[in-house]
C-alpha positions as CSV (number, residue, x, y, z in Angstrom):
1,M,139.8,82.8,-50.3
2,T,142.0,85.0,-52.3
3,S,144.4,86.9,-50.1
4,A,143.5,90.3,-52.0
5,P,142.0,93.2,-50.5
6,L,137.8,93.5,-50.1
7,G,136.5,94.7,-53.0
8,Y,139.2,93.9,-55.3
9,R,138.8,90.0,-55.0
10,L,136.2,89.6,-58.1
11,R,139.0,91.4,-60.3
12,T,142.4,89.9,-59.6
13,A,140.7,86.7,-59.9
14,A,139.1,87.5,-63.1
15,K,142.2,89.2,-64.2
16,A,144.1,85.6,-63.2
17,G,141.7,83.7,-65.3
18,Q,140.0,81.8,-62.8
19,F,136.5,80.1,-62.7
20,L,134.7,83.1,-61.2
21,V,130.8,82.7,-58.9
22,T,129.1,85.3,-58.5
23,A,125.4,85.0,-56.9
24,E,122.0,87.4,-56.4
25,V,120.8,88.5,-53.3
26,M,117.6,91.3,-52.8
27,P,118.2,94.3,-50.7
28,P,115.6,94.8,-48.3
29,K,112.0,96.3,-48.5
30,G,112.3,97.7,-45.4
31,G,114.8,98.8,-42.5
32,D,115.7,95.9,-41.3
33,P,118.7,94.1,-43.5
34,A,119.1,91.0,-41.3
35,H,118.0,88.4,-43.9
36,M,119.8,89.7,-46.6
37,L,123.2,89.5,-44.3
38,A,122.1,86.1,-42.9
39,M,121.9,84.8,-46.9
40,G,125.2,86.9,-47.3
41,E,127.2,85.4,-45.0
42,R,126.0,81.1,-46.1
43,L,128.1,82.6,-49.2
44,K,130.8,84.4,-48.0
45,D,133.6,81.9,-49.1
46,R,131.7,80.1,-51.9
47,V,131.4,83.0,-53.8
48,H,133.7,85.9,-55.0
49,A,131.5,88.4,-55.1
50,V,127.7,89.1,-54.3
51,N,125.4,90.7,-56.4
52,V,123.1,93.5,-54.8
53,T,120.1,94.5,-57.2
54,D,118.9,98.3,-58.0
55,G,115.4,98.0,-58.3
56,S,115.3,94.8,-60.4
57,R,111.6,94.4,-61.7
58,A,111.3,98.5,-61.3
59,V,110.0,96.9,-57.5
60,M,111.5,99.2,-55.1
61,R,113.6,97.9,-52.7
62,M,116.2,99.7,-50.4
63,S,119.0,101.7,-52.6
64,S,121.7,98.6,-53.5
65,W,124.8,101.2,-52.8
66,A,123.7,100.7,-49.2
67,A,122.9,97.0,-49.1
68,A,126.6,96.6,-50.7
69,L,128.1,98.9,-48.4
70,L,126.4,96.5,-45.3
71,L,127.2,93.3,-47.2
72,Q,131.0,94.6,-47.1
73,Q,131.2,95.3,-43.5
74,Q,130.4,91.8,-43.0
75,G,133.2,90.7,-44.8
76,V,131.1,89.9,-47.6
77,E,132.5,91.8,-51.1
78,A,129.9,93.0,-53.4
79,V,128.8,94.2,-56.8
80,C,126.7,97.0,-56.8
81,Q,124.1,97.1,-59.5
82,V,123.4,100.6,-61.0
83,A,120.0,100.9,-62.9
84,C,119.6,104.2,-64.8
85,R,115.8,103.9,-65.2
86,D,115.5,106.1,-61.9
87,R,118.0,108.7,-61.7
88,N,119.9,110.9,-64.3
89,R,123.6,111.7,-64.6
90,I,124.2,114.0,-61.9
91,A,122.9,111.4,-59.5
92,L,124.4,108.3,-60.8
93,Q,127.7,110.6,-60.9
94,A,126.7,111.6,-57.2
95,D,126.1,107.9,-56.0
96,L,129.3,106.3,-58.3
97,M,131.2,108.9,-56.2
98,G,129.6,108.1,-53.1
99,A,130.7,104.4,-53.7
100,Y,133.5,104.6,-53.9
101,A,134.4,106.9,-50.9
102,L,132.5,104.0,-49.1
103,G,135.1,101.3,-50.1
104,L,132.5,99.4,-53.3
105,R,134.8,98.6,-56.3
106,N,132.5,96.5,-58.6
107,I,129.4,98.1,-60.9
108,L,126.9,96.2,-62.9
109,A,126.0,98.8,-65.1
110,L,122.1,98.3,-66.5
111,T,119.7,100.1,-68.1
112,G,116.7,99.1,-65.9
113,D,113.3,97.5,-66.4
114,P,110.5,99.4,-67.3
115,V,108.5,101.4,-65.0
116,K,105.3,99.7,-65.4
117,A,106.5,96.6,-65.0
118,G,107.1,97.4,-61.2
119,D,105.1,98.0,-57.8
120,H,105.4,101.7,-58.6
121,P,103.6,101.8,-62.0
122,E,102.5,105.9,-61.7
123,A,106.3,106.8,-61.0
124,R,108.0,108.6,-63.7
125,G,111.2,107.0,-65.7
126,V,114.4,108.7,-66.1
127,F,116.6,106.9,-68.6
128,D,119.0,110.4,-68.9
129,L,121.7,107.2,-69.5
130,E,121.6,103.4,-70.6
131,S,124.1,100.8,-69.9
132,V,126.1,101.5,-72.7
133,R,126.2,105.2,-71.9
134,L,126.3,105.0,-68.1
135,L,129.8,102.3,-68.9
136,R,131.5,105.6,-70.6
137,L,130.5,107.6,-67.5
138,L,132.0,104.9,-65.7
139,E,135.4,104.9,-67.5
140,K,135.3,108.5,-67.4
141,L,135.0,108.9,-63.8
142,N,138.0,106.2,-63.4
143,Y,140.0,108.4,-65.4
144,G,139.7,111.4,-62.8
145,V,136.8,113.4,-65.6
146,D,132.8,114.4,-65.4
147,S,130.8,113.6,-68.2
148,H,131.5,116.9,-69.3
149,D,135.0,116.4,-69.2
150,K,135.7,118.5,-66.3
151,P,138.5,117.2,-63.5
152,L,137.3,115.6,-60.5
153,T,139.3,117.5,-58.0
154,D,138.8,115.3,-55.1
155,G,140.6,112.2,-56.9
156,A,139.5,110.0,-59.9
157,L,138.1,106.5,-59.1
158,D,138.6,102.8,-59.4
159,L,135.8,101.0,-60.0
160,F,135.7,97.6,-61.6
161,A,132.7,98.1,-64.3
162,G,130.6,94.9,-65.3
163,A,127.4,94.5,-67.9
164,A,124.6,92.3,-68.7
165,I,124.3,90.0,-71.8
166,D,122.1,88.1,-72.9
167,P,123.1,85.1,-75.2
168,Q,119.7,84.1,-76.1
169,S,118.9,87.1,-77.8
170,P,116.8,86.8,-80.8
171,S,118.5,89.2,-83.0
172,W,122.2,87.5,-83.3
173,S,123.4,90.7,-84.9
174,G,121.5,93.1,-82.1
175,L,123.7,91.0,-79.8
176,Q,126.8,91.2,-81.2
177,R,126.4,94.6,-81.9
178,R,125.2,95.0,-78.1
179,F,128.3,92.7,-76.2
180,E,130.6,94.6,-78.9
181,A,129.5,98.4,-78.2
182,K,129.9,97.7,-74.2
183,V,133.7,96.2,-74.6
184,K,134.3,99.5,-76.1
185,A,132.4,101.5,-73.4
186,G,135.0,99.5,-71.3
187,A,132.6,96.7,-69.5
188,Q,135.8,94.4,-67.6
189,F,133.3,91.4,-67.3
190,F,129.5,90.5,-68.4
191,Q,127.3,88.7,-66.4
192,S,124.5,86.9,-68.7
193,Q,120.8,86.1,-68.2
194,L,118.8,83.1,-67.2
195,I,120.5,80.7,-70.2
196,T,118.4,77.2,-70.8
197,D,120.0,77.2,-74.3
198,F,123.9,75.8,-73.5
199,E,124.6,75.5,-77.4
200,R,123.2,78.8,-77.8
201,L,125.6,80.0,-75.5
202,A,128.3,78.0,-76.7
203,K,127.1,79.5,-80.3
204,F,128.1,83.1,-78.5
205,M,131.5,81.9,-76.3
206,D,133.1,81.2,-79.9
207,Q,131.7,83.3,-82.3
208,V,131.3,86.6,-80.2
209,A,132.7,86.6,-77.4
210,S,136.1,84.6,-77.9
211,G,137.4,88.0,-80.0
212,Y,137.6,89.7,-76.3
213,D,139.4,89.1,-72.9
214,R,136.8,89.8,-70.8
215,P,135.1,86.9,-69.0
216,V,131.5,86.1,-69.1
217,L,129.6,84.2,-66.1
218,A,126.5,82.2,-67.2
219,G,123.3,83.3,-65.2
220,I,122.1,80.0,-63.8
221,F,118.3,80.3,-62.2
222,L,117.2,78.3,-59.4
223,L,113.1,76.9,-60.4
224,K,111.9,75.6,-57.5
225,S,108.9,74.0,-59.2
226,A,106.7,73.8,-62.7
227,K,104.1,76.8,-61.5
228,N,107.7,78.6,-60.5
229,A,109.0,78.1,-64.0
230,N,105.8,78.8,-65.8
231,F,105.3,82.0,-64.1
232,I,108.8,82.9,-65.4
233,N,107.9,82.3,-69.0
234,R,104.5,84.6,-68.2
235,N,106.4,87.2,-66.8
236,V,109.8,87.7,-67.6
237,P,110.5,89.3,-71.2
238,G,113.0,87.0,-73.1
239,T,112.9,84.2,-71.1
240,H,112.1,80.6,-72.0
241,I,112.2,77.5,-69.7
242,P,111.9,74.8,-72.1
243,Q,108.7,72.1,-71.5
244,A,111.5,69.3,-71.0
245,I,112.7,71.3,-67.5
246,I,108.8,72.4,-66.8
247,D,108.4,68.3,-66.8
248,R,110.7,67.1,-64.7
249,L,109.9,69.7,-62.4
250,A,106.6,68.5,-62.3
251,A,106.9,64.9,-61.8
252,A,109.3,65.4,-59.0
253,A,108.6,64.5,-55.7
254,D,110.5,66.7,-54.6
255,P,110.8,69.8,-57.2
256,L,113.1,72.2,-55.3
257,Q,115.8,69.6,-54.8
258,E,114.8,68.7,-58.6
259,G,115.3,72.3,-59.1
260,V,118.7,72.2,-57.0
261,K,119.8,69.4,-59.4
262,I,118.6,71.1,-62.8
263,A,120.9,74.3,-61.9
264,A,124.2,72.3,-60.6
265,E,123.7,70.5,-64.0
266,Q,123.8,74.1,-65.8
267,V,126.9,74.6,-63.4
268,Q,128.3,72.0,-65.2
269,A,127.9,72.9,-68.5
270,A,128.5,76.4,-68.3
271,R,132.2,75.3,-66.4
272,Q,132.9,73.7,-70.4
273,L,131.9,77.0,-72.2
274,C,133.0,80.2,-70.2
275,Q,134.7,81.6,-67.2
276,G,132.1,81.6,-64.8
277,V,128.2,81.0,-62.9
278,H,126.0,83.9,-61.9
279,L,123.6,82.3,-59.6
280,M,119.4,83.5,-59.1
281,A,117.9,81.5,-56.1
282,V,115.6,84.4,-55.3
283,R,114.7,84.1,-52.0
284,R,116.8,80.4,-51.6
285,E,120.0,82.3,-51.4
286,D,121.0,79.5,-48.8
287,L,120.9,76.6,-51.4
288,I,123.2,78.1,-53.7
289,P,126.2,76.1,-51.4
290,Q,124.7,73.1,-52.2
291,I,124.1,73.7,-56.1
292,L,128.4,74.3,-56.3
293,D,128.8,71.2,-54.7
294,Q,126.7,69.0,-56.8
295,G,127.9,70.9,-60.0
296,G,131.5,70.5,-58.9
297,V,132.6,73.8,-57.8
298,G,133.8,73.5,-54.3
299,P,135.2,76.7,-51.6
300,L,136.9,78.9,-52.5
301,N,139.6,78.5,-50.4
302,D,140.0,74.9,-51.3
303,P,143.0,74.0,-53.4
């Protein structure tokens, strides 16, 4: 494990040019964080930081900053995701200042999934800001001013701001404009959506990301079965699991282990193209060390 203090491990590794590994956990739906903390403990020496989702797919769960704080209290560095969907700029600034005061340093700025996609479709979306403007707001807070350029009288923040990117977006010009806008707005690292087309990722890295000194972490998703892959294709906008992968899962004697093997192969492919991987293994975060081992990525404290 890096010797950097908790909260600065991801930032230090990124600036040192290390191959970065992050993973994603969902906060609890209720007041007991035991399962989330158990998953975090399994990841402690395998990832630079653990992302805590903020109402992913507009499904209600514990607040991301509270869950991130619980993880850091047991020694697991967190990336606190912040979605614009549920808060106006007053609440966003309040939460960011509070997160910083509690020792959280890594923020992933997101627009947020539409309310109607989630479990409270009657709720009202806020969307006072979107991800690029949230990044600009983070940069202002780091400079010591609020959204209206008024001084923060009790001290500036020092947050390491990241952003999401989808290299498989069908609009190449839109993808390029969005990436450049996020860099200009202050994004220091990027985590991608689920990647299955690594030729497309290679093109993105060569033609878009190569001009900027920003680490890109390829999103690797653990598929548990052919049924799981088909569900994602139907219900997650912008995602396409190729039929060849679905067929592999359907033909496997142990589909879950085949999914681990596929994810490990994708980790190996990503290692040749970009500066890291972001692993998503919904409800099976315990398999992430196995994926990393098979993908050739050992514990962080290995020489």
